[in-house]
FIVEX-61992 format. One record per residue: residue number from 1; x negated, y negated, z of N, C-alpha, C, O, CB in turn. Coordinates in steps of 0.02 Angstrom, whole numbers, plus 32768, in hexadecimal, padded with zeros to 4 digits. Glycine has a CB too. Layout:
N
NUM|X|Y|Z|X|Y|Z|X|Y|Z|X|Y|Z|X|Y|Z
...
***
This chain:
168
1|C4A5|4496|3744|C4CB|4477|3779|C511|4467|375F|C519|4449|372A|C4A8|4438|3793
2|C543|447A|3785|C587|4467|3775|C598|4429|379D|C595|4429|37DB|C5BA|44A2|3784
3|C5AA|43F4|377A|C5B9|43B5|379B|C5FE|43B8|37BA|C630|43C1|3797|C5B4|4379|3769
4|C601|43B1|37FC|C640|43B6|3821|C64E|4376|3847|C621|435A|3867|C63E|43F2|3852
5|C68B|435C|3845|C69D|4322|386D|C68F|4330|38B7|C69C|4367|38D0|C6E7|430F|3863
6|C675|42FE|38D9|C667|4305|3920|C624|4325|3930|C611|4329|396A|C69D|432C|3940
7|C600|433C|38FE|C5BE|435B|3908|C587|4328|38F7|C595|42F3|38DB|C5B7|439B|38DD
8|C54A|4339|3908|C512|430D|38F9|C50C|42FF|38AE|C500|42C7|3899|C4D0|432A|3913
9|C515|4333|3886|C514|432C|383D|C55C|4331|3824|C579|4367|3823|C4E6|4362|381A
10|C579|42F9|3811|C5BF|42F9|37FD|C5CE|42D5|37BC|C606|42D8|37A3|C5E7|42DA|3834
11|C59C|42B4|379F|C5A7|4290|375F|C564|4287|373C|C530|429C|3756|C5CB|424C|376B
12|C565|4267|3703|C528|425C|36DD|C4F5|4231|3702|C4B9|423E|36FE|C537|423C|369C
13|C50C|41FF|3727|C4DF|41D3|374B|C4B9|41F9|3782|C47D|41EF|378B|C505|4198|376A
14|C4DD|4223|37A8|C4BB|4248|37DD|C48C|427D|37C0|C458|428C|37DD|C4EE|4269|380C
15|C49F|429A|3787|C473|42CB|3767|C434|42A8|374C|C3FD|42C4|3752|C498|42EF|372D
16|C43B|426D|3730|C402|4247|3718|C3D2|4236|3751|C395|423B|3749|C418|4206|36F4
17|C3ED|4222|378A|C3C3|4213|37C4|C39F|4252|37DC|C365|424F|37EF|C3EE|41F6|37FE
18|C3C2|428A|37DB|C3A4|42CA|37EE|C36A|42DB|37BF|C335|42F0|37D5|C3D8|4302|37ED
19|C375|42D2|377D|C340|42E1|374D|C302|42B6|375A|C2CA|42CE|3753|C359|42D5|3706
20|C30C|4278|376C|C2D3|424C|377C|C2AB|426A|37B6|C26E|426B|37B5|C2EC|4205|378E
21|C2CF|4282|37E9|C2AE|429D|3825|C287|42DD|3817|C256|42EC|3839|C2E2|42AB|385B
22|C29C|4302|37E5|C27A|4342|37D5|C251|433C|3795|C240|436F|3776|C2AD|437B|37CF
23|C241|4300|3782|C217|42F2|3747|C233|4313|3708|C20D|432E|36DF|C1D0|430B|3755
24|C274|4310|3700|C296|4329|36C4|C285|4372|36B3|C27A|4383|3679|C285|42FC|3689
25|C282|439B|36E6|C270|43E1|36DC|C29D|4400|36A7|C2DA|43F8|36AA|C275|4408|371F
26|C281|4425|3677|C2A9|4440|3640|C2DC|4474|3655|C30D|4480|3630|C27B|445D|360D
27|C2D3|4493|368F|C304|44C6|36A4|C33F|44A8|36C8|C36D|44CC|36DB|C2E2|44F8|36D1
28|C33F|4467|36D3|C37A|4446|36F2|C3AE|443E|36BB|C3AA|4411|3691|C367|4400|3712
29|C3DF|446A|36BC|C413|446D|3688|C457|4460|36A7|C460|4463|36E4|C411|44B1|3663
30|C487|4453|367C|C4CB|4446|3692|C4FA|447E|367E|C4F5|449C|3649|C4E4|4404|3674
31|C528|448C|36AB|C563|44B5|369B|C59A|4482|368E|C5B3|4462|36BC|C576|44E9|36D5
32|C5AC|447B|364F|C5DE|4448|363B|C624|4461|364C|C63A|4494|3632|C5D8|4439|35EF
33|C646|443D|3677|C68B|444D|368A|C6B5|440E|3681|C6B4|43E2|36AC|C68F|4468|36D4
34|C6DA|440A|364A|C6FF|43CC|363C|C736|43BD|366F|C74A|4383|3675|C71D|43D0|35F8
35|C74E|43F0|3693|C784|43E3|36C3|C76D|43B5|36FB|C792|4389|3711|C79D|4425|36E1
36|C72F|43BE|3712|C716|4393|3747|C70A|434B|372F|C714|431B|3753|C6D5|43B0|3764
37|C6F4|4345|36F1|C6E9|4303|36D4|C72C|42E0|36C9|C732|42A4|36D5|C6C1|4307|3693
38|C75D|4305|36B1|C7A0|42E8|36A5|C7BE|42CE|36E6|C7D9|4296|36E7|C7CF|431C|3686
39|C7B9|42F4|371B|C7D8|42DF|375A|C7B1|42A7|377C|C7C9|4288|37AB|C7DD|431A|3789
40|C774|4298|3763|C750|425D|377A|C75A|4222|374A|C73C|41ED|3753|C705|426D|3781
41|C783|422D|3717|C792|41FA|36E4|C753|41E6|36BF|C749|41AB|36AE|C7B2|41BC|3704
42|C728|4217|36B1|C6EC|420B|368A|C6F9|421F|3641|C727|4246|3633|C6AF|4234|36A6
43|C6D2|4204|3614|C6D8|4214|35CC|C6B6|4258|35C0|C679|425A|35B5|C6B7|41DC|35A0
44|C6DC|428D|35C3|C6BF|42D0|35BF|C6A5|42E1|3579|C679|430B|3572|C6F3|4304|35D3
45|C6BE|42C0|3544|C6A1|42C9|3501|C661|42A0|34FA|C62F|42B9|34DF|C6D4|42B4|34CB
46|C661|4263|3513|C624|423A|3513|C5ED|425A|353C|C5B2|4252|352D|C633|41F5|352D
47|C601|427F|3570|C5D1|42A2|359A|C5A9|42D4|3570|C56D|42DC|357A|C5F5|42C7|35D5
48|C5CB|42F7|3542|C5A7|4326|3516|C576|4300|34EB|C53D|4316|34E2|C5D9|434D|34EA
49|C58B|42C7|34CF|C55D|429F|34A6|C51E|428C|34CE|C4E7|428E|34B3|C580|425F|348C
50|C528|427A|350C|C4F0|4263|3536|C4C5|429C|354F|C487|4295|3551|C50B|423C|3571
51|C4E3|42D5|3561|C4BF|4309|3585|C4B9|434B|3560|C4A6|437D|357E|C4E0|4315|35C7
52|C4C9|434E|3520|C4CB|438D|34FB|C48A|43B5|3501|C48D|43F3|3503|C4D9|4381|34B3
53|C451|4394|3503|C412|43B8|3506|C408|43DD|3549|C3DF|440A|354D|C3D8|4388|34FC
54|C42E|43CB|357B|C429|43EA|35BD|C461|441B|35CB|C461|443C|35FF|C428|43B5|35F3
55|C492|4421|359F|C4CA|444E|35AB|C4B5|4496|359B|C4A3|44A6|3562|C508|443A|3580
56|C4B7|44C0|35CE|C4A3|4506|35C6|C4DC|4537|35CE|C4D4|4572|35BE|C46E|4516|35F7
57|C515|4520|35E6|C550|454B|35EF|C58E|451E|35ED|C589|44E1|35F4|C54C|4573|3633
58|C5C7|453D|35E3|C605|4517|35D7|C63F|453C|35F6|C64D|4576|35E4|C611|450C|358C
59|C662|451C|3625|C6A0|4537|3641|C6DB|451C|3619|C6E2|44DF|3611|C6A7|4524|368C
60|C703|4548|3600|C741|4536|35DF|C776|4532|3616|C793|4565|362A|C756|456A|35A5
61|C780|44F6|362E|C7AE|44EC|3667|C7D2|44AA|365B|C7B3|4476|364F|C788|44EB|36AB
62|C814|44AB|365E|C83D|4471|364F|C854|444F|3690|C854|446E|36C5|C879|4485|3624
63|C867|4411|3689|C880|43EA|36C2|C8AF|43B5|36A6|C8AF|43A5|366B|C846|43C9|36EB
64|C8D8|439B|36D3|C903|4364|36C0|C906|4332|36FA|C8FC|4344|3734|C94B|437D|36AD
65|C915|42F5|36E9|C91E|42C1|371C|C961|42A1|3711|C970|4288|36DB|C8E4|428C|3719
66|C98A|42A2|3745|C9CC|4284|3744|C9CC|424D|3779|C9D1|425D|37B4|CA06|42B9|3751
67|C9C6|420E|3767|C9C0|41D7|3798|C9F9|41D8|37CB|CA32|41EA|37BC|C9BF|4194|3775
68|C9E7|41C5|3807|CA17|41C3|383F|CA0E|4181|3864|C9D5|4169|386B|CA0D|4200|386E
69|CA43|4164|387D|CA3C|4128|38A6|CA24|4138|38ED|CA12|410B|3913|CA7E|4102|38A9
70|CA25|4178|3900|CA16|418B|3945|C9D8|41B5|394F|C9BF|41B9|3987|CA4F|41AE|3961
71|C9BF|41D5|391B|C988|4204|3923|C951|41F7|38F1|C95D|41E1|38B8|C9A1|424C|391C
72|C913|4204|3906|C8DA|4200|38DA|C8D4|423F|38B0|C8FF|426B|38B3|C89A|41F4|3901
73|C89E|4244|388B|C894|427C|385D|C8A0|42BF|387F|C8C6|42E8|3864|C84D|427A|3842
74|C882|42CB|38B8|C887|430C|38D8|C8BF|4311|390B|C8C9|4346|3929|C846|431E|38F9
75|C8E4|42DC|3915|C922|42DD|393A|C91F|42F1|3982|C94F|430C|399D|C94F|430A|391A
76|C8E8|42E3|39A2|C8E4|42F2|39EA|C8ED|433B|39F8|C8CB|4365|39DC|C917|42CA|3A10
77|C91D|4349|3A23|C928|438E|3A38|C966|43AD|3A1B|C97F|43DF|3A35|C92B|4391|3A83
78|C980|4390|39E6|C9BC|43AA|39C6|C9AE|43EA|39A0|C974|43FA|3991|C9DA|4377|3997
79|C9E2|440F|3991|C9DB|444B|3967|C9C1|4436|3922|C9CF|43FF|390B|CA1F|4471|3961
80|C99C|4463|3902|C97F|4453|38C2|C9B4|443E|388F|C9A8|4412|3866|C957|448E|38A8
81|C9ED|445E|3891|CA21|444F|3860|CA39|4406|3866|CA53|43EA|3835|CA5C|447E|3868
82|CA32|43E8|38A0|CA49|43A4|38AC|CA12|436F|38A6|CA20|4333|38AB|CA68|439F|38F0
83|C9D5|4384|389B|C99E|4354|3898|C99C|4331|3854|C9AC|4350|3821|C95A|4377|38A5
84|C989|42F2|3852|C984|42CF|3812|C94F|42EE|37E4|C95A|42F5|37A8|C973|4286|381D
85|C916|4302|3800|C8E2|4323|37D9|C8E5|436D|37E8|C8DE|4383|3821|C89C|4307|37EA
86|C8EF|4395|37B4|C8F6|43DD|37C0|C8DB|4404|3784|C8DA|43EC|374C|C93F|43F0|37CE
87|C8C6|4441|3792|C8AB|446C|375F|C8E4|4491|373C|C916|44A3|375A|C878|449E|377C
88|C8DA|449C|36FB|C90C|44BE|36D2|C8EB|44F3|36A6|C8AE|44F3|369D|C934|448B|36A6
89|C913|451F|368A|C8FA|454F|365A|C8E2|4529|361C|C8FE|44F6|360B|C931|4584|3647
90|C8AE|4543|35FA|C895|4521|35BE|C8CD|4516|358C|C8F2|4543|3579|C85E|454A|359E
91|C8D2|44D7|3576|C906|44C3|3547|C943|44A6|3567|C96D|4488|3545|C919|44FD|351D
92|C94B|44AE|35A9|C986|4494|35CC|C979|4451|35ED|C9A7|4431|3606|C99D|44C6|3600
93|C93A|443B|35EF|C929|43FC|3610|C91A|43C5|35DE|C934|43C5|35A6|C8ED|4406|363D
94|C8F1|4395|35F3|C8E2|4359|35CC|C8A5|4360|359E|C89A|4334|3574|C8D7|4320|35F9
95|C87E|4393|35A6|C83C|4395|3587|C83F|43A8|353D|C864|43D5|3529|C80F|43C7|35AC
96|C819|4384|3515|C814|438D|34CC|C7DF|43C2|34BD|C7A5|43B1|34B0|C804|434A|34A7
97|C7F3|4401|34BF|C7C2|4437|34B4|C7AB|443B|346C|C773|4451|345F|C7DF|4479|34C9
98|C7D4|4427|343C|C7BD|4426|33F7|C783|43F6|33F0|C752|4404|33CE|C7F7|4412|33C6
99|C788|43BC|3411|C752|438C|3410|C714|43A6|3433|C6DC|439B|341C|C767|434C|3431
100|C71D|43C9|346B|C6E4|43E5|348F|C6C0|441A|3466|C684|4417|345D|C6FC|4404|34D2
101|C6E6|444B|344B|C6C6|447F|3423|C6A4|4461|33E6|C66E|4478|33D2|C6FA|44B4|340E
102|C6C2|442F|33C7|C6A3|440E|338D|C662|43EB|33A1|C630|43F1|337E|C6D3|43DB|336D
103|C663|43C7|33D8|C627|43A4|33EF|C5EF|43D5|3400|C5B6|43CB|33EC|C637|4377|342B
104|C600|4408|3426|C5CC|4439|3438|C5B0|445B|33FA|C573|4467|33F7|C5E9|446E|3468
105|C5DA|446B|33CA|C5C2|4489|338C|C595|4459|3366|C561|446D|334D|C5FE|449F|3360
106|C5A9|441B|3362|C581|43E8|333E|C53B|43E4|335B|C50B|43DA|3335|C5A3|43A4|3342
107|C534|43EB|339D|C4F3|43E7|33BC|C4CF|442A|33C1|C49A|442E|33E0|C4FA|43C9|3401
108|C4EB|445E|33A3|C4C8|449E|33A1|C4CD|44C8|33E0|C4A4|44F4|33EA|C482|4492|3391
109|C4FF|44BB|340A|C507|44E3|3446|C513|452B|3433|C53F|453A|340B|C542|44C8|3472
110|C4EB|4559|344F|C4F3|45A0|343F|C4FD|45CB|347D|C4F1|4607|347C|C4B7|45B9|3418
111|C513|45AB|34B3|C51E|45D0|34F2|C565|45EA|34F6|C58C|45E9|34C6|C510|45A4|352D
112|C575|4602|3531|C5B7|461F|353E|C5EC|45EA|3549|C5DE|45B4|3563|C5B3|464D|357A
113|C628|45FA|3535|C664|45D4|3548|C689|4602|3578|C6A9|4632|3564|C692|45C0|3508
114|C686|45F2|35B9|C69F|461E|35EE|C6E0|4603|360A|C6E4|45C9|361E|C66A|4626|3626
115|C713|462D|360B|C752|4619|3629|C749|4616|3675|C73A|4648|3695|C78B|464B|3616
116|C754|45DB|3691|C759|45D4|36DA|C7A2|45C1|36E5|C7B6|4588|36D9|C726|459D|36F8
117|C7C9|45F0|36FC|C811|45E6|36FE|C829|45D3|3743|C81D|45F5|3775|C834|4624|36E7
118|C84D|459C|3746|C874|4587|377F|C8B0|4563|3762|C8A9|453A|3734|C84B|4558|37B2
119|C8EB|4571|377C|C926|454E|3766|C957|454C|379F|C964|457E|37C0|C946|456F|3727
120|C972|4511|37AB|C9A1|4508|37E2|C9E6|4523|37D3|CA11|4526|37FF|C9A6|44BF|37F4
121|C9F3|4537|3795|CA35|454D|3781|CA38|4595|3766|CA67|45B9|3775|CA50|451F|374D
122|CA07|45A8|3740|CA0B|45E5|3718|C9F0|4622|373E|C9C3|461C|3767|C9E6|45DD|36D7
123|CA0C|465C|372F|C9F5|469C|3749|C9AF|46AB|3730|C9A0|469E|36F5|CA26|46D5|3735
124|C984|46C6|375B|C93E|46D2|3749|C936|4703|370F|C90A|46F9|36E5|C919|46EC|3786
125|C95E|4737|370C|C958|4768|36D6|C96B|4748|3693|C949|4754|3660|C985|47A5|36E3
126|C99F|4720|3692|C9B1|46FC|3655|C97A|46CB|3642|C969|46C4|3608|C9F4|46D6|365E
127|C95F|46A8|3674|C929|4678|3668|C8EB|4698|364A|C8CD|467C|361D|C917|4654|36A7
128|C8D8|46D3|3663|C89E|46F6|364A|C8A9|470C|3601|C87D|4703|35D7|C88D|4733|3675
129|C8E3|4729|35F4|C8F3|473F|35B0|C8F3|4704|357F|C8D5|4707|354A|C937|4764|35AF
130|C916|46CF|3592|C91B|4694|3567|C8D7|4672|3561|C8C6|4658|352B|C94F|4663|3583
131|C8B0|4670|3597|C86F|464F|3596|C83F|4670|3566|C81B|464D|3542|C851|464F|35DB
132|C83D|46B3|3565|C811|46D6|3537|C824|46C6|34EF|C7F9|46B9|34C5|C814|4723|3543
133|C864|46C7|34E1|C87C|46B6|349D|C86C|466D|348C|C858|465E|3453|C8C9|46C3|3497
134|C875|4640|34BC|C867|45F9|34B2|C81E|45EE|349E|C810|45CA|346E|C878|45D1|34F2
135|C7F0|460E|34C2|C7A9|4606|34B2|C79B|4622|346C|C779|4602|3444|C77D|462A|34E6
136|C7B5|465D|345E|C7AA|467C|341D|C7C3|464F|33E4|C7A3|464B|33B0|C7CE|46C0|341A
137|C7FA|462D|33EF|C817|4601|33BC|C7F1|45BF|33B5|C7F9|459D|3382|C85F|45F3|33CB
138|C7C9|45AC|33E6|C7A6|456C|33E4|C75C|4572|33D1|C73D|4541|33BE|C7AC|454A|3426
139|C740|45AE|33D7|C6FA|45B6|33C4|C6F2|45A8|337A|C71A|45BE|3351|C6E0|45FF|33D5
140|C6BF|4582|3369|C6B4|456D|3324|C67A|4595|3307|C641|4590|331F|C6A5|4520|3320
141|C689|45BC|32D4|C654|45DF|32B0|C636|45AC|3280|C659|458F|3256|C66F|461F|3289
142|C5F6|45A0|3286|C5D7|456C|325D|C5CC|4584|3216|C5C0|45BF|3209|C594|4556|327C
143|C5CF|4554|31E9|C5C5|4563|31A2|C57B|456B|3194|C550|4551|31B7|C5E3|452A|3177
144|C56C|4591|3160|C527|459C|314D|C510|456C|3116|C4D6|456C|3102|C51E|45E4|3135
145|C53F|4543|30FE|C52D|4512|30CB|C55D|44D7|30D0|C593|44DD|30ED|C52E|4531|3083
146|C549|449F|30B5|C574|4464|30B4|C5B2|4472|3089|C5AD|4496|3057|C54E|4426|3099
147|C5EA|4457|309C|C629|4464|3078|C626|444E|3030|C649|446A|3005|C663|4441|309B
148|C5FC|441D|3021|C5FA|4403|2FDC|C5BD|441B|2FB6|C5AC|43FF|2F82|C5FB|43B7|2FDE
149|C59C|444F|2FCE|C55F|4467|2FAD|C56C|447C|2F65|C542|4470|2F39|C541|44A1|2FD4
150|C5A5|449A|2F58|C5B5|44B0|2F14|C5C3|4476|2EE5|C5BF|447F|2EA8|C5EF|44DD|2F15
151|C5D2|443C|2EFF|C5E2|4403|2ED5|C5A4|43D9|2EC5|C5A8|43A9|2E9E|C617|43D7|2EF6
152|C56D|43EA|2EE4|C531|43C0|2EDC|C508|43D2|2E9E|C4D8|43AF|2E8E|C506|43C6|2F18
153|C519|4407|2E7D|C4F1|4419|2E42|C4F6|43E2|2E0E|C527|43BD|2E0A|C509|445E|2E25
154|C4C3|43DD|2DE7|C4C3|43AA|2DB2|C4F0|43C1|2D79|C4F1|43FC|2D67|C47B|439D|2D98
155|C513|4394|2D5E|C53E|43A1|2D24|C52E|436C|2CEF|C51D|4333|2D00|C58B|43A1|2D37
156|C533|437F|2CB0|C527|434E|2C7B|C559|4314|2C81|C592|431F|2C97|C52C|436F|2C35
157|C545|42D9|2C6F|C571|429E|2C74|C5B5|42A8|2C53|C5E7|4292|2C6E|C54F|4262|2C56
158|C5B7|42C9|2C19|C5F8|42D5|2BF8|C626|4300|2C23|C662|42F3|2C27|C5ED|42F6|2BB3
159|C609|4333|2C42|C631|435F|2C6D|C64A|4339|2CAA|C684|4342|2CBF|C607|439D|2C83
160|C620|430F|2CC7|C635|42E6|2D00|C66E|42B7|2CEC|C69F|42AF|2D10|C5FA|42BE|2D1C
161|C668|4298|2CB2|C69D|426C|2C9A|C6DE|4292|2C92|C714|4278|2CA3|C689|424C|2C57
162|C6DB|42D0|2C78|C717|42F9|2C70|C736|4308|2CB5|C772|4303|2CBD|C707|433B|2C4B
163|C70B|431B|2CE6|C724|432C|2D29|C747|42F1|2D49|C778|42F8|2D6E|C6EB|4345|2D55
164|C72D|42B5|2D3B|C748|4279|2D5A|C780|4259|2D30|C79D|4227|2D44|C711|4246|2D64
165|C78F|4277|2CF7|C7C4|425C|2CCD|C7B2|421A|2CAC|C7DD|41F1|2C9F|C802|4253|2CF5
166|C771|4211|2C9F|C75B|41D2|2C82|C758|41D3|2C36|C74E|419F|2C16|C716|41C0|2C9D
167|C761|420D|2C18|C762|4211|2BCE|C7A7|4224|2BB7|C7CA|424C|2BD7|C72E|4245|2BB4
168|C7BA|4207|2B81|C7FD|4218|2B68|C7F9|424A|2B31|C82D|425E|2B15|C820|41DA|2B4E
***
């Protein structure tokens, strides 16, 4: 399920209520789209911490919010370019994708990172080209060993003292 503002399932609370109604069925999964969470002013990184076990897909879609004294997030019937909440090409909005990719990697997410492109300013062909490169640059190849594995070997005390500069 992709959580969308204005829909029955639009945030973690409504998804939790839904899970209760369906007895936490294991196939009830989330399509994580940080743009919708950002425009609802939700903690989209904390959302991963809370719901990582249910995330089955991921939209790479950016958004930004520019406060206005006259318009709400979606700006009524104004053009998208004039709305306070608007979608942008990945990397052009407010979303911390380095944090997202790091969090998803930490929790072992092995699904797709899919570009869902909408931008109120940029040409679609430029957005597609840049979006593919953006995803490629943010995907984290996981290490096969701890970074300090080579330093964990036992060394004789004299050698350790030498490494630490404790012997003259």
